[in-house]
Every structure is written in structure tokens, then in C-alpha cells.
N, C-alpha and C positions, 0 to 999 in steps of 0.2 A: 716229385722233387728233382730238380736238375742239379747234378753235381758240376761245379763250376771252377775252372782255373782262371785266375786273372793275372795276366802278364803286364806288369805296370800298375800294381795295386795302389801305390802311393802317389801316382800322378793324378792329373785332373780327371780323366775319364775313369780311372780305376777307383778313385774315391767316390765319384758319383755312381758308379756301378754298385758299390757297397751300400750306398744310400737306397738304391733300388732293392737290394737284398733286404734291407731293414724294413722297407715299406710293404713288402709282400712276404710276411712270415710263412714259412713252410714251402715256398715255391722254388727257392734257390738255396743251395748249400755250397759255400766256398770250401773246396778241398785243397786248393793250392794257391798260394799268393807269391808273386815274384816282384821284387823291388830292386832299385839300383843301389843308392846309398843312404836313403832315408830310414835308418834303422830304428829310430825312436817311433816313427809312425807305424812301421811294420810290426814292431813289438806290440803296440796298442791294438792293431788289427788282429794279430795272432791271438791275443788274450780274449778279444771280443768274439771271434768267429771260430776259433779252435780248428784250423785247417790241419789236414794230415801232414802237409809239408809246406815250408816256406823257403825262399832262396834270396840271397843278396848278391851283389856284384863281387864284393871283396871278402876274402877269408877272415880278415880281422873283424869285420862287422858281423859275420856269421858266428864267430866265436863269442863275441860280446852278446849277441842275441840269445845264443844257447845258454850262456851263463845267466842271463836275466830271466829266462824262462824257467830255469832250475831243472834238477834231475827228474822231477816227477812229470815233466811236460810230455805230452803224447805227440807233439809236433816235431817232425824231423826237420833239421835245419841244413840247408845246402848253400853252395855259393858258386859263382862263376858261370862259365858257359855250360858246364855239366849240370849245374843246378837248374839253370833256365830250361835246358832241354828236358830235364826230368819233370819239371812243372808242366811243360807243354805236352809231353808225349806219354809219360808213365805215372801220372799222379792219380789215376782213377777218375779223372774228370770226363764228363760226356761232352761238354762245351768248353772251348778255350776262348776267352776274351783277350784278343791281342791288342793291348793298349800301350805298348812300348813306343816311344817316339823315334822316328827316323828309320833308316834302313837296318838298324840293329834288330828290328822286329822280323826281318825276313827269314832268317834261319830257324828260329823257334816256331814261326808260323808254319813253315814247310814241315818241320818235324812233327807238329801236331796233326797236320793233314795226313802225313804218311802213317801216323799212328791211328788213323781213322776217327779223329776227333772232329766234331762240328766246330766251325769257326765263326765267332762274332768279331768282325773285322773293324777295328778302330785305327789300325795302322795302315794308312793309305799308301805309304811308301813301299810296302810289300808289293802291291800291284803296279805301282809306278815303275819300280826298278825291274821287276821280273814277272809282269802280268802273264805273259805267254806260258812261262814255266809253271807258275802257281796255278793258273786255271786248268792247265792240263792235268796236274796232280789232283785237283779237286774232282775233275771228271773221272779220272782213273780210280780214285779211292771211293767215289760215291758219297762224299760227305757234303754237308750243307755249309755254305758260306753266306752269312747274313750281314748286311752292311750296318755299321753303327754311325757313321757320319750322318748328320741330319739331312743333308742334301740327297745322299744315295738312299737313305731310308725312305725319304719322300718319294723318290722315283720308284723304288721297289714296291711301295704301297700303292702307287698309281698304276703299276703294272699287274697287280694282283687280279687274277681272273681274266686278264686281257690277252690277246694274241700278240706276242712280241714281234711277229712279222709285220704287224700293222703300225709299228712305231714310225712316225714321220720325223719327230725330233724329241730329244731330251733337252729340257731347259733347266739349267742349274742356276739357282739364284745366289747372289753374293751381296753382303751388306755394303761393300765398298770400303769398309774399314774406317778408321778415324781421319784419314786424309783424302777422302773421296773428292773434295772440292779444292784441294791444294794444287797450285801450279808446280810443275816439276822442279823449277828453280827453288821454290820455297822448301821442298822436301830435303834439300841438302842440310837444313838446320834441325831436322827431326832428331830428338834424343831417344835413348832407349826407353826412358820412362814414358814418353809420349807415345811411342809405338806399342807399348804394352797396355795402353788404356783403350781397350776395344769398347765401342759404344753399346754393343748388344750382348756379347757372349763372355763368359768367364772360362778361360782356357789356359793351357800351359804356355810358357814364354815362346817356344819355337813356333807353334801354330798361330799364336797371336801376331807375331811379326810377319809370318807368312800371309795372314789375312790382311795385314796393313799394306803389303806389297802386291797383293792379289796372286802371289805365288801359290797360296793354298788353293785358290780356285783352279789354277793351272794343274796342280797335282790331282785335284778332283776330276778334272776333265779326262786325264789319262786313266784314272781309276774307273770312271764310268764306262770308258771304252771297253775295259776288260770285264767288269761286272755284268754289263748288260749286252755285250757283244754288238755294239753299234760302231759305225765309223765316225771319224772326227767331224765330217761334214754335217752330221746329224746331232751334234752336241753343241748347244748354244748356251752362252752365259749372259745373264742380265743382272744389272745392279738393282737390288731391292732393299733400300736402306732400313726398312722396318723389320726385316727378318721374320716375318709372319708366314709368308708362303715359302716353304723350304725347298721346293723344286716342283717341276711340272713335267708332264708327258703329253706331247701333241700326237694325235693319231692321224692316219691318212684320210679320215673323213672330215678333218678340221676340228674335231673335238679336242679340248685341252683339259686334262685332269690335273688338279693341284692338291697338294697336301699342306694343310695349315696347322699351326700350333704356336704356343709361346716358345721363345728361344731358350729352351732348357734341354740340355743333353740327356737328362734322365728319361725323356720320352723315347728317343730312338734307341737308347741302350736297352730299355725294358722291352721294346718291340723286337729287337734283335735276339734277345735272350729267350723270350717266351713265345715267339711266333709259333703257331697261329693264334695263340690265346691273347686276348686283350683284358687285362685285369686292372682294377682300380687301385693304383698305388699311391694315390693322393697327390699326383703331379699337378702343377698349376694349370688352370684352364684359361682359354681366351675369354675376354670380356666383350660382349656384343652390345651394340654394333661395332664392328672393326672399321675404323675410318682411315682414310688417307693412305692407301696402299699405292706406292709409286714405283715406277720402273725406268731404268736408264740403260743406254748402251755403255759398256765398259770403254774407257779411253785407253787404248793400247799404247799411245805415245807417252802418257803420264805413268802408266802401269805396264811396262813392257814384259814383265814376268809372265803374264797370261799368254802373250803372243809367243814367247819362247817355249812355253809348255806345248802349245799346239804344234810348233815347229818340231820339237823333240819327239812328240807322239807320232806325228806323221812320218818322220824319218825312221822311227822304230829301231829295231835291233838293239844296240847298246846305248843309243842316244838318250832314252828316258832315264836310264841308270846314272849316266853322267850328269844330266840335268839335275836330278835329285841330289846326288852326292855334292855337287858344287854348291847347290843352294844350302844344304845342311852346314857346310863349312863356312859359307859366307854369313849365314844368319848367326852362327856361333861367334864369328869375329865381330859382328855388329853388337851382339849382346855383351861381348867383352870390351867394347869401346875401342876396337882396333880399326874399324872402318866406319864410314858414314852410311846413312840409310840408303841413298841412291846407289852406293857402290855394290850393294847386294846383287841387284839385277845386272849391273855392269860386269861383275866378276863371273856370274853364271853364264852370261852371253859369251864372254871371252873363252871360257873353258869349253862350253858346248861347241862353239864354232871352230875351235882348234882340234876337236875330236873327229875322227873318221869312223862312223858307226860300222860295226861288223856283227854278223850273226853270232849268237852264243849257243853252245851246246850243253853247258852244264852250269850249275850254281857256282862252282869254283871259278870258272872263267868270268862269270859276271861279277863276282866279288873282287877279282883282280882288277877289272875295269873300274869298279867303284873305288878301290884303293888308290889307283893312279889318278883318278879324277879329284879325289880329296887332296892328294899330294900336290897336284897342279894348282888347285885353288889356294891351298895354304901358301904356296910360293908367291902367288900374286898378292895375297894379303900382306906378306912380308916385303913386297916391292921387288922381288927378285925376277 
């Protein structure tokens, strides 16, 4: 039985991870659950799974949760940054599933790595913002980092047993989102509700908007560079509207290996947590024959976010962190109704191009760059 900590247990990936736990009795034991502000759901999860500890963002929510659990509860209740770090590094977990949205997942992920925990990575922003630093810690501590994103899980599975030096290209697939065939001018009228209506996947609001702008695929390109140690010229993105082929690896002999499956996050979550074991957890299966699998080139004029990601990645240094921070603030502003859909990539481009990338030597330096990029983006949102 694997002892598991889930950072972001009330989010989309966290909830699906607990469905995986339910589907495989005796395989996984949640010993720590970390949430933001959804205290009611965390209370229900705590009662169901009986973890040794749970943590929330705010003290008042933690006090409420402790009172609801009662004096006889065996679950320790924490809050804030200290609680998140405790869940990541000192909860007794063997594997930490990092499913916190955004760059907020960077510090607890590093804390878990430094504590010798294996990482099931669902927080792509960790490697986007600090890939060099994080992967160096993974190597130094000798821990495993397994990808949870369906695309990176697919690449990882296609690499199993192969010589990574023989990779010609990694081919990441993208659904294209709900606006795949829209003209750029039409996109100015896109509402929040429209952007959150993804055609294939059920995800949290931030990643759903990122999928609609193709920013998510850009983040995945940078993540793939660090996970698989390949340069950007060997990472290609293709639009695959059916989301059946999750990604591919082309080898130098011309062979292309692909991983297929239904668009259901429980499959890559389960693989990341239980590798190398493949167990029948009751996940949905493909119905054969599979028909009408199509592919298109991404349109970088209509979806400039993908081109910005390649630009930031190739620039390196602090550029990817700035790209990520600006995007997080811009998406938040769109979800709050403060800016239009096309303004997301416009703001990211403005902040990225105003930044002069520099090498960073520590996490503190990188976090300061992140803070400044967020402040600059917020000023643009306010029209300053």
C-alpha cells in the first residue's frame, strides 16, 4: 500500500485522484490532504479517508474544520504555508501528488522533493517556472517524478524501455479547445461561460481557459523540455480534436509510438501513482473501431500563446517564470470579468517582452521575479 499526500485534494485532479483510491481498495492510502478554501468538501474527504493530517489555507477554516471533526478525531488540522509544507514534507507520505493550481505549487513541491518524497506531478507550472532548479533537486535527492498530465504521461509511456538518446521528436497533441475554428476577431466576444465549456475534458477553470487559448499547450511544451531533457526544436504540437491519442514519440528510425485512451484524467493519475503496476480500476475503455482521428497544425496567429511559450522557453533564465506569472494573472482577470478573452495573450506578450531575462541562483530570486511579473500584469489589467 502506497501512503499518499494530495496537495489540492478538493480540486479537479485531487477529486479524481480520490476516485482512483476508491477504485483500487488496498493500493493507496491518503495520509495527508491539503486544500485551499473548500472546507466543506475537505471535511467530507477527511471523514471518508481518515488521513493523519489535513490543512487549509486560512486559520478560520482550520478552526471550523477541527470543531466539525470533534475532540475524538485522530486527524491533525493545520493551515497556511506551514500546513502545506507539513503535508508535503513531513506527513509520512511516500508519494506526494502535487495538484495545486499555478506557481503556488512550486514551494511545496520542492519541499517534498527535498524531504525525499516521490512526486506525481500535476502542477506543470512548477517545471515551467523553475524547471532547471527542480530537476536538479530531483537528481540530487534520487526521487522519482512521474507526470500526471495526460500528454506527458503518454510520452513517458511511449519512452518506457526505449533509449531516450534515440528520440527524434516528441509530439504533443492538443484538442484545440472550443474555439479551434474561430477567427481571431470573433474571439473578442468570448464570454467566461463559453471559455469554460471544454469539448472533451472536465477540468478546473484556470486550466480550461488555458486550453481555450492554447496557453496550456505552451506550458506543456516547457514542462516536456524539462521532464524528458529534449530541446525545443524536438517538441512539436499538433491539434487532435478527438483527444484519443494523448501524445506520441518519434524515434530516429522513423517509428512513431502513440498512447491512446479515452479522455479521462483517472488513467494518467493512476499510472503516475502506481507505476510500474497496471491495475484494473474500472476506468472507461475505448470502443473499437476508433474512427476519424484527425490532425491539424496549430494556428499561431489565432492562438499566439503557444508561440509565446516557445519564445519564453528558448529564452530561458527567468523568462518562463514571467510568462507563467503573467498568464496566471491575466486568466484570473478574465475569469473575474475584468478583461476580454483575447486580452489574455496580449497582456502576457506585453509583460514578457518588457522583461529582460536573467539567470537565477535561488528559489527566492525566482519568486521575486514572479512577484514583479504579477504586479506588472495587474497594472496593465487596471489600465495603468
